[in-house]
C-alpha positions, 0 to 999 in steps of 0.5 A: 372675193375676200376683203384684201383682194378688192380693187383699189378703186373701191377703197378710194371710193369708200374713203371719199364717201366717208370724208364727205359724210364727216364734212356734213353739219351734224344733225340736231339731236331729235327731241324725245316724245313727251311722256303722256300726262297722267290724269289728275288724281283725285279720291272717292271717299266712302265708308261702305262695307268690305262687300260694298267697297269691292263693288264700288271698286269695280265701278271706279276701275271701269271709269279709269279704264274707259276715261283715262281717269285716276280716281282712287277709293279711300275710307271716310271716317267720322270727323274726316275732312271730305275728299274730292268726292264723297259717297255718304249714306243716309246716317252720315248726313249730319257730317255734311250739315255740320261742315257746310264750308267743306262742301260745294253744290254738285251743280256748281261743280258741274258748271265750273267743269263745263259739264252738262247736268240736266236736273230735269232728267232725274226723277223727281221723287229721288231728288227731293232730298238732294236739292236746295230751295232754289231747286239746284241739285247739291248732291247726286242721289246715287243709290237711293231706294225706298222701303218695301215688304220682302217675304219668303214665298216658301214660308207662306206655302208652309203656313197654307198662305197664297204666296202671290197674295201678300198683305196689303194692310197692316190689319191683314198682316196681323192674320198672316203673322198668326199663321206664320207663327203657327207654322213654326216661325219663331220670327214671322216679321222683322224690320231693318232701319226701324226709324226710317221705316216705322217713323219716316215712311209709315208717317208719310204713307198715312199722310202725316209726315214725321217733320213739319215744313218748319222742321219740327218733329210731328210723329207723335200724332194719332196715326203714329201712336196707333202704329207703334202700339200695334207693333208693341202688341205684335212684339208681345205676341211674338209676331214681330222681332227687332234685332238692331237699329240698322240692317241687323234684321236683314241678316236674319231674313237672309238666313231664313229665320224670319219670313217677312221683313220691311227694309230698303228695296235695294236689299233685294240684291242681297236676298237673291241667294238667301237661304231657303228663300223664294223672294217675294216683294210687295209695297209697304203695308198701309193703315186703311182707316187713315183719312185720304188713303195710302200715300207715297213712300220716301226715297233716300240712301247714299248720295255723292257730295263734293268736297270744297277747295279742289283744283279745276283739274280735280273738278274736271275728273269729278265732273267726268265720274258724275257723267259717267255714273249718270249714263244709262249703261252704267245706271243699269250696272249700278242697279244690278250691283247695288239695287238702287233706283235708276235716276233718269227715265232713260236708265229706268227704260234700260233697267226694264229691258235688261234687268226685270225678267222674272218675279224675283226682280219685280222689286224695282216696279214695286218700289216705283209704284210705292213712290207714286202719288202727290202726298207729302215729300219732305226734304228732311227725314228723321233717319237723316239727322243722326242725333235725332234718330238715336233718340227715336231709336232709344225711345222705340226700344223702350216700347219693344221692351215693354217699358213705356206705352207708345204715346209716351215714348213718341211724346218723349222722342219729339220733345227730346228731338225738338230740343236738340234741333232748337240748340243746333238749328243747322240740323234743320236744314235739308241742305247745307247751301 
């Protein structure tokens, strides 16, 4: 039936309903649902390489996704004001020491944010240089490692050496280097981070720390002089080559140019695809004629520091990030990505089950074995004090260039370095707090 032929009664009824609806009081307008509150933005500053930044960005992206965070990466240049969180490498530590009021202890930040931080769960060998005199954790040793020796098993085979029997002592190593040179290697052995490896760690393994408890440089003793003198003879013979003060030598090993290298254990993640290299790993060699035998190596690396003067909301986000990276799952991911040492027993167990599956990934086990022992564990390292490290590098280079004997170079390095520490007593502190 068309509309115009509907019964009149229907039209009357419709009119009545409409008038009744019009008479009803108007409903109050419904309030719009509040927009979700975005997490407080805060920054994580770093000065990693482009490759390192890409890896760190993946960790940050995962944190933001899983925790509703708003963490953003930013670059940290020398002299910049610290951000909320700051990932500082070994050679950046002088910045912290020179700006103590710009940072706050990690433990204090976690307490203010109401996040638990059980220092007892952290490996003692890793937190030695990240705690203050009261044992309070002032920074998180996020990507720590210890020096080890990597070698190319293919180079050993070429030199008719057993690829499963790397040298244990520096004395044994000399014979190995001679055979590698005879096999055609122009660079039998090299080392990255010379001061960290050959001053801080060789001193400690020999039971003679490079710095005293009173923060005086002491690396010009007999064990250190003997070691540097030996390296000088190797340099003259072509057994040992130095390419720079940082990780320049690592690139030479990665390209297959050098057969052996001493460097940070974390670099195994970079060496896994090294050109023509079947990777072997062994502890840092030791001098077997030193009284007391082999002592432990030291741990150091990139640590996470908290900037001062931030809001409570920012610190809550920062604390969430710290808890996030300390979880066993994320520790495994960081180990897999960066090669650093797991910070807790739970993380170490998780890493063993998920990472250590073949000989090339034995590095973590070798690193932990190297750190074992009751030997000295100085909280302050020569390599961490930038102006002192530069002096040590300069003097070592005079030895490699055959311009100074080892004794004279180390005496000069210690004298110059102690003068700097005397003029800037703030540099003597392992922690600014």
